[in-house]
C-alpha positions in Angstrom: 13.6 -1.0 5.1 11.4 1.5 6.5 12.3 3.8 9.3 10.1 6.5 11.6 11.6 8.2 14.0 10.0 10.6 16.3 7.4 11.5 13.3 5.2 14.2 13.4 1.8 15.6 12.0 0.0 18.5 12.8 -2.8 20.1 11.1 -4.5 23.1 12.5 -8.8 23.6 11.8 -9.8 26.7 13.2 -7.5 27.7 16.8 -7.0 24.1 17.5 -3.6 22.0 16.7 -4.4 18.5 16.0 -1.5 15.6 16.0 -2.8 13.7 13.8 1.0 12.1 14.4 2.5 12.8 17.6 6.4 11.4 17.7 5.5 8.4 16.0 8.9 5.8 15.8 8.6 2.5 13.7 10.8 0.1 12.2 9.9 -2.2 9.3 12.3 -5.2 8.3 12.7 -5.9 4.6 10.0 -8.9 4.0 7.7 -8.5 6.3 4.1 -8.5 6.4 2.7 -5.7 8.3 -0.4 -4.7 9.4 -1.6 -1.1 11.2 -5.0 -0.9 12.7 -6.6 1.8 14.5 -10.0 3.4 14.5 -11.3 6.2 12.4 -9.7 9.2 13.1 -6.7 7.3 14.9 -3.8 9.1 12.3 -3.2 5.3 10.9 -3.6 7.2 6.7 -1.8 10.1 7.6 1.1 7.3 8.3 -0.1 5.9 5.7 0.5 9.2 3.6 3.7 9.6 4.7 4.9 5.8 4.6 3.8 6.4 1.0 5.8 9.0 0.2 2.3 11.0 -0.6 2.6 14.0 2.4 5.8 14.4 4.4 6.0 14.9 8.2 6.7 18.6 10.4 8.6 16.8 12.7 11.2 14.5 12.5 12.3 11.0 10.1 11.8 8.9 7.5 14.0 6.9 6.1 13.0 4.1 3.0 15.4 2.1 1.7 17.9 4.5 3.3 16.8 7.5 1.7 15.7 10.2 4.0 12.9 11.4 2.4 12.3 15.0 3.9 15.3 15.9 1.8 13.7 15.3 -1.4 11.6 17.5 -3.9 8.2 16.5 -4.9 10.0 15.3 -8.5 12.1 13.4 -6.5 9.4 11.7 -4.6 7.0 10.5 -6.9 10.5 8.9 -8.8 10.2 7.3 -4.7 6.2 6.9 -5.6 6.7 4.9 -9.1 10.0 2.5 -8.9 9.3 1.8 -5.1 6.3 1.5 -3.7 2.8 -0.5 -5.1 0.0 0.7 -4.1 -3.7 -1.0 -3.4 -6.6 0.9 -2.3 -9.9 0.2 -0.4 -11.1 2.0 -3.9 -9.5 0.1 -6.8 -8.4 3.7 -8.7 -8.6 1.9 -11.6 -9.5 4.0 -15.1 -12.7 3.3 -16.5 -11.6 3.7 -20.1 -8.6 1.7 -20.1 -8.7 -2.3 -19.8 -7.5 -4.4 -16.9 -3.9 -5.4 -19.0 -3.2 -1.3 -19.6 -4.5 0.5 -15.8 -2.2 -2.4 -15.1 0.4 -0.9 -18.0 0.0 2.7 -17.6 2.8 3.1 -14.4 5.3 1.2 -16.1 5.1 3.2 -19.8 5.2 6.3 -16.6 8.5 4.4 -15.8 10.0 4.8 -19.9 9.9 0.7 -19.7 10.0 -0.3 -23.2 6.9 -2.5 -25.0 8.0 -5.7 -24.6 9.3 -5.7 -21.3 6.0 -4.2 -20.1 4.0 -6.8 -22.2 6.0 -9.5 -20.1 5.2 -7.7 -16.9 1.8 -7.1 -17.1 1.1 -10.7 -18.1 2.9 -12.4 -15.8 1.6 -9.9 -12.9 -2.0 -11.5 -14.3 -1.1 -14.4 -14.5 0.4 -14.1 -10.6 -3.5 -12.7 -9.5 -4.9 -15.7 -11.7 -6.8 -13.3 -14.0 -5.2 -13.5 -17.5 -8.4 -14.5 -19.2 -9.9 -11.2 -18.0 -6.9 -8.7 -19.4 -9.1 -7.2 -22.3 -11.7 -6.4 -20.4 -12.6 -2.7 -18.4 -13.6 -2.0 -15.0 -16.7 -2.0 -15.1 -17.0 -5.5 -17.1 -15.4 -6.4 -13.7 -16.7 -7.7 -9.8 -15.1 -6.1 -7.0 -13.0 -8.8 -6.2 -11.3 -8.8 -9.9 -10.7 -5.2 -9.8 -9.5 -5.6 -6.2 -6.9 -8.2 -8.2 -6.0 -5.4 -11.4 -4.8 -3.2 -8.7 -2.9 -6.0 -6.9 -1.5 -6.5 -10.4 -1.1 -3.0 -11.5 0.8 -2.6 -8.1 3.3 -5.6 -8.4 4.2 -5.2 -12.2 6.6 -2.5 -11.4 8.6 -4.8 -9.0 9.0 -2.7 -5.9 10.4 -3.1 -2.8 7.3 -2.2 -0.9 3.5 -3.4 -1.3 1.4 -0.3 0.5 -2.4 -1.1 1.0 -5.2 0.8 2.1 -8.1 -0.9 4.1 -7.7 -3.3 0.4 -10.4 -5.3 1.9 -12.7 -2.2 2.5 -15.5 -2.5 -0.5 -15.4 -6.1 -0.3 -17.6 -9.6 1.0 -15.5 -12.1 3.2 -15.7 -14.5 0.5 -13.3 -12.1 -1.9 -12.0 -10.3 1.1 -10.9 -14.5 2.0 -9.4 -14.0 -1.6 -7.3 -11.1 -1.9 -5.6 -11.2 1.7 -4.6 -15.2 0.1 -3.3 -13.5 -2.3 -1.4 -11.1 -0.3 0.6 -14.1 1.6 1.5 -15.5 -1.1 3.2 -12.3 -2.7 4.7 -11.9 1.4 6.0 -16.1 0.7 8.0 -14.6 -2.6 9.6 -11.7 -0.7 8.0 -8.6 -0.8 7.5 -6.0 1.7 3.8 -6.0 2.7 2.2 -3.1 4.8 -1.7 -3.0 5.2 -3.3 -0.4 6.3 -7.5 -1.1 7.7 -9.7 -0.9 10.9 -10.8 -4.9 10.5 -8.9 -6.8 13.5 -9.6 -9.8 11.1 -7.7 -8.7 8.3 -5.1 -7.0 10.9 -4.1 -10.8 12.7 -3.7 -11.8 9.0 0.0 -10.3 8.8 2.8 -11.1 11.1 3.3 -8.0 13.1 0.5 -6.2 14.0 0.8 -1.6 15.0 -1.9 -0.3 17.1 -2.7 3.4 16.8 -4.4 5.3 18.2 -4.6 9.1 18.8 -2.0 9.1 16.9 0.6 7.5 18.8 2.1 4.0 18.8 -0.6 2.4 21.8 0.8 -1.6 21.2 2.9 -3.5 18.9 2.6 -7.2 19.0 3.2 -10.0 16.9 0.0 -11.9 15.3 -0.9 -15.1 14.6 -1.6 -15.3 11.0 -5.3 -17.3 10.2 
């Protein structure tokens, strides 16, 4: 599903050339639950941006579902992001003026789905994260854990082939983290491909496979023991 072959991303800071990613090669199969773990500045955010088609590499090849991403225009990349990838961010990225249901519905409007299908998908997604009774609440009326549930529902409502979660528990307490990770496990069991970016080793170990990244290079790939 995800193939990175010698992917390299370079930034120039003053007179210094920095390799955010240095010839990274990685394969993730459909239906896998993979965590990418590394300290701040390790390159994991850059790798997430490339996997999520938010950025493109300078060298190397990236294919998603057999699509050569580097050949795509910005409009084509936007279509890939909208239809193939469900994003879950640490800061939730909800729109305060929209209700929970409206936040979940918004990407479906961009996809051009009719009102009936949008409503059905929103209800199904909210049921899946056990938040149907908060559909008409605004983000400011929800706890951090509830906001993250809305963000997850928004990600899965479009039925993406990939769920990409960037530090999804970073702003949550331990109890809420446990609840959110349980949802990811349920999504994985249902067949979703999940890539989770984190600096938390406890969260990383919940995935079926951990990928360690340091100084822009994959340092180790191993199986993780699911807690």
